[in-house]
N, C-alpha and C positions, 0 to 999 in steps of 0.2 A: 215551515211550510213544513205543508208534508205531503209524503209521495203516494198518489195512489198505486196502486200491484197493476202492471200490463202484465193482461193475454200473450203467451207466445206467438199470437198474431205479430201481437201489437209493437213484435222488438224490429219486426221490417218497416226500416220507416220509410217512405214513396217519398217520391220526389216530382220535380216535375219533367216534361218529355226538354229533353236535350235543342233547343232548336237546329230545327235541317233534321229533323229526320220524325215527327210528328209527319208530314206529307211520304214518304215512303213506309213509314205505318200503316198510315190511311190505305194505303196503296197494293199493300200486304194484305192486310184483314180482308176487302175485299176481292181480294184479285181471292185468294183462301171460302172466304161465305159466304159471299155471291152479298145483293141488295141489307143492308143496314141503317136504319134512323142514327142517326147521330152520338142516342142515348151511348146504343149496343156497341154503336163501333167504338165507345170511348172506354164501353164495360171488360170489350174484349181486349181492346189494349191492355186497362187495363191487367185483365185476365192472365193475359198470356204475359205480360212482364215477371208472375210468381207474383205480383201485388205492389211489386219494386216501381211502378209509376202511376201516374194520381193526376190522368188529363181534365185539364179546364176546360167548361166549354165556352169560355170567354179567348183560349188558346183554337180549340181544335173548331168552334164553326169560322170563322179568317179563311180556316186550312182548307178545309171543304168549300166554298163560298170560292177560293181562293180556285183549286181546284176544278173547278165548273169550269171558272170562264177558261182557262188556259185546254180545257176538253179530253181534262183524263179523266171525269169522272158527270154524269151524268145526274138527274135529279127529278123525283118522280111525288107527286104526295098520296100517301096509303095511308090503313094502319094496322097502330105497332098492338102487342100479343096486349100489353090491356085496354083494349081497345079506343084509344087515343089516336089524332089523327097526328104521322108524321111525313115529317117525309124526309125519301128512303134518298139515296146512294147507289149508286152501282156504274161498277168500272168498265172505260169502254174500247175500243183498240186503241184508240194513240196515249188512253191510261192503258196497256201493256205494256207499249213497244215505253217508254215511259217508265214504268217502275224495270222493266228488261232493265233500257239503262242505272235505270237509280240502284240497278243491285248491283253488277257489273262497280258502279262509283265505289261504293259501298265497303265489297269485297277490298279493293284496290286499296282505298288509304285504309279500312282495317287490315291489307298485311304489311304496308311501310306502316304503323304504328307498331303492328311486329314485331319487324325488327326492328322498333328504335326500344323496345322493351326487351328482346333477345343477345342488343350489343350491351346493355347496364343490368345483363343482368337476375334482371328484374324477373322476367320467362320462366 
């Protein structure tokens, strides 16, 4: 079986977003950039990760729906930059509070994991 040459960019393998992290990525993206449609959110997450994450629409849209049901985001119909009708999502005051809580939790978790890595001589 012949292998095809890979571009330097192809050497970065994409992974799916870890469960439990997508909501935080969506909230931080909306905080940083303001209202965006789903495709824009997905592209920004992929871009921010250095193209190392792949955001599947089948995962993103249920997360957006859940965040909207929880009151963390709102949505409204608008027109995208390519002239198509799209649903735009925006962070709410409640969403900003949730983002602050989630950020604190992830920082604490990261700190704990870092201590284990240090203890094992891996960091």
